[in-house]
C-alpha positions in Angstrom: 13.8 -24.0 -10.8 15.7 -25.3 -8.0 15.3 -23.4 -4.8 18.0 -22.4 -2.4 17.7 -20.8 0.8 19.1 -17.5 0.9 17.6 -14.9 3.2 17.5 -11.3 2.0 20.0 -9.1 4.0 18.1 -7.7 7.2 15.1 -10.0 7.3 16.9 -12.0 9.7 18.0 -9.2 12.1 21.2 -8.2 10.1 21.8 -4.9 8.6 19.9 -4.1 5.3 21.5 -3.6 2.1 19.2 -0.9 0.8 21.7 -0.4 -2.8 21.6 -2.3 -5.9 19.9 -5.7 -6.4 18.8 -6.3 -3.0 16.9 -3.0 -2.9 15.1 -3.9 -6.0 14.1 -7.4 -4.4 13.1 -5.4 -1.2 10.9 -2.9 -3.3 9.3 -6.1 -5.2 8.6 -7.6 -1.7 6.7 -4.3 -0.5 4.7 -4.1 -3.7 3.8 -7.9 -3.3 2.9 -7.3 0.4 0.4 -4.1 -0.4 -1.3 -6.2 -3.3 -1.8 -9.2 -1.1 -3.8 -6.8 1.2 -6.6 -6.8 -1.5 -6.9 -10.6 -1.0 -7.3 -11.5 -4.6 -4.3 -13.1 -6.6 -1.3 -10.9 -7.3 0.0 -11.3 -10.9 3.2 -10.5 -12.2 2.1 -8.1 -14.7 0.3 -6.1 -11.8 4.3 -6.1 -10.0 5.7 -4.6 -13.3 2.9 -2.2 -13.8 3.6 -0.7 -10.1 7.3 -0.7 -10.5 7.4 0.8 -14.0 8.7 4.2 -12.4 11.7 2.5 -11.0 12.9 -0.3 -13.2 12.5 -1.9 -16.4 10.1 -5.0 -16.6 13.1 -7.5 -17.3 15.0 -6.0 -13.9 11.9 -6.8 -12.1 11.2 -10.1 -13.4 14.8 -10.9 -12.6 14.1 -9.5 -9.0 10.9 -11.8 -8.4 13.2 -14.8 -9.5 15.7 -14.0 -7.0 12.8 -13.6 -4.3 11.7 -17.0 -5.5 15.2 -18.6 -4.8 15.4 -16.9 -1.3 12.1 -18.7 -0.7 10.2 -15.5 0.1 7.8 -15.8 -2.7 6.2 -18.6 -4.8 5.5 -18.0 -8.3 2.7 -20.4 -10.0 2.2 -21.5 -13.7 -0.5 -18.6 -14.1 1.8 -16.2 -13.7 0.7 -15.1 -10.0 2.8 -14.8 -7.0 2.4 -15.8 -3.3 4.1 -14.8 -0.5 5.7 -17.7 1.8 5.4 -17.6 5.7 8.9 -15.9 5.8 8.1 -13.7 3.2 5.0 -12.6 4.8 7.0 -11.7 7.9 9.3 -9.8 5.9 6.8 -8.0 3.8 4.8 -6.8 7.0 8.1 -5.6 8.6 8.5 -3.3 6.0 5.0 -1.9 5.8 5.1 -1.9 9.6 8.1 0.6 9.3 6.9 2.6 6.7 3.2 2.9 8.0 4.3 3.8 11.7 6.9 6.7 9.8 4.0 8.0 7.9 2.2 8.3 11.1 5.0 10.4 12.7 5.5 12.5 9.5 1.8 13.6 9.7 0.8 13.8 13.3 4.4 15.0 14.9 6.2 16.6 12.1 2.8 17.9 10.3 4.1 17.0 6.8 0.9 17.5 4.3 -1.0 14.5 3.9 -0.4 14.1 -0.1 3.3 14.2 0.6 3.7 11.8 3.7 3.8 8.6 1.6 6.5 9.9 -0.7 8.7 11.1 2.0 8.0 8.0 3.9 9.2 5.7 1.2 12.7 7.9 1.2 12.9 7.6 4.9 12.0 3.9 5.9 14.8 2.1 4.0 17.6 4.0 6.2 15.5 4.4 9.3 17.8 3.0 12.3 16.5 0.8 15.0 16.9 3.4 17.6 14.8 5.9 15.3 12.4 3.1 14.5 12.0 2.5 18.4 11.3 6.0 19.1 9.1 6.2 16.3 7.1 3.2 17.4 6.8 4.8 21.0 5.6 8.2 19.6 2.8 6.5 17.5 1.8 4.0 20.2 -1.8 4.5 20.0 -1.9 4.4 16.2 -3.4 1.4 14.6 -3.3 2.6 11.0 -1.3 5.1 8.5 -2.6 8.3 7.8 -4.3 6.9 4.6 -6.3 4.4 6.8 -4.1 1.1 5.8 -3.4 -1.1 8.6 -0.1 -1.1 10.6 1.0 -5.0 10.7 1.0 -6.2 14.2 -1.8 -3.4 15.4 -4.9 -3.8 12.9 -5.6 -5.6 9.9 -7.4 -5.3 6.6 -11.4 -5.3 7.5 -13.1 -8.4 5.9 -16.3 -6.5 4.9 -14.2 -3.6 2.9 -14.9 -3.1 -0.8 -14.3 -0.8 -3.5 -16.0 2.4 -3.9 -16.9 1.3 -7.7 -18.4 -2.0 -6.5 -21.1 -0.1 -4.0 -24.4 0.2 -4.8 -25.8 3.4 -6.4 -27.7 5.6 -4.0 -26.0 3.8 -1.1 -24.0 5.4 2.0 -20.1 4.7 1.5 -17.8 5.4 4.4 -14.1 5.6 3.1 -11.9 3.3 5.2 -8.7 3.7 3.3 -6.8 4.9 0.5 -5.3 2.2 -1.7 -1.5 2.6 -1.6 -1.2 2.7 -5.3 -2.6 6.1 -5.0 0.6 7.2 -3.0 2.5 6.4 -6.2 0.9 9.4 -8.0 1.1 12.4 -5.7 -1.6 14.4 -8.0 -4.0 11.7 -7.0 -3.2 12.1 -3.5 -3.4 15.9 -3.7 -7.0 15.4 -5.7 -8.3 13.4 -2.6 -7.4 15.7 -0.2 -8.6 18.9 -1.9 -12.2 17.2 -1.9 -12.0 15.8 1.4 -11.9 12.2 0.2 -10.1 10.9 3.3 -10.3 7.7 5.7 -13.7 8.3 7.8 -15.3 10.3 5.1 -19.1 9.2 4.2 -20.4 9.6 1.0 -23.1 8.6 -1.3 -22.6 6.9 -4.5 -24.7 8.5 -7.3 -25.4 7.4 -10.7 -22.8 7.6 -13.0 -22.0 9.9 -15.7 -20.5 9.5 -19.0 -17.5 11.2 -17.8 -17.0 9.3 -14.7 -18.5 7.8 -11.2 -20.4 10.6 -9.3 -20.5 10.9 -5.2 -21.9 13.1 -3.2 -19.8 14.5 0.1 -22.2 16.6 2.5 -23.7 19.0 -0.2 -20.8 18.9 -2.7 -21.0 16.7 -6.0 -17.8 15.3 -7.1 -17.0 13.2 -10.3 -14.5 10.6 -9.9 -12.3 8.9 -12.9 -12.5 5.2 -12.7 -8.7 5.2 -12.0 -9.2 7.4 -8.8 -12.6 5.5 -7.6 -10.4 2.2 -7.6 -8.0 3.9 -4.9 -11.1 4.4 -2.6 -11.8 1.4 0.1 -15.0 1.4 2.5 -17.8 -0.1 3.7 -21.1 0.3 2.0 -24.5 1.0 3.9 -27.8 0.7 2.0 
């Protein structure tokens, strides 16, 4: 494919067009930025799966092709996607705005924890520069969003993080962050909230049962599905 340099509206300082095609491209770029934080190859089927509630697979693939034409991503023959330097900057900008907004909604407006992600997703694309500056000032001490994910420019993913499902049995595990994919499922966030499974929570992983993964928080035994367990990142201590 011959690449043409075409900037996605808004990433060069102009106003962002959030409607129609550019909106879908922007969302795809955000998803790629989030998946890239896992420090593993980002596969096109992963992106399509994440976007399934927003667009059909052919539309997502077309949006990815347009992002490649604009030199924001590179697609390999192995169906994996990499952000270019320009794409990294653009993706980080989106994540920074949304995570600052999440912190503001949680700390200042007291929006319930399990609703913050959804509300921030709605508000971030229409956040004006004036409001962004005010929110940035009001959240000046924050380094992560309420789910523990790093705010670009203020912190980064810790290199020693691992998923709960990879932690040794009978070891301590301290949750550092909730994977953003959990935010796409408000029921998953509510499950984690009601069981006290949030950033900073210490757990002990116990032997699995036939119906899921078992953890112990204080004196409470909690059974997690494998899907929920894959949302929990942290550090293990033997």
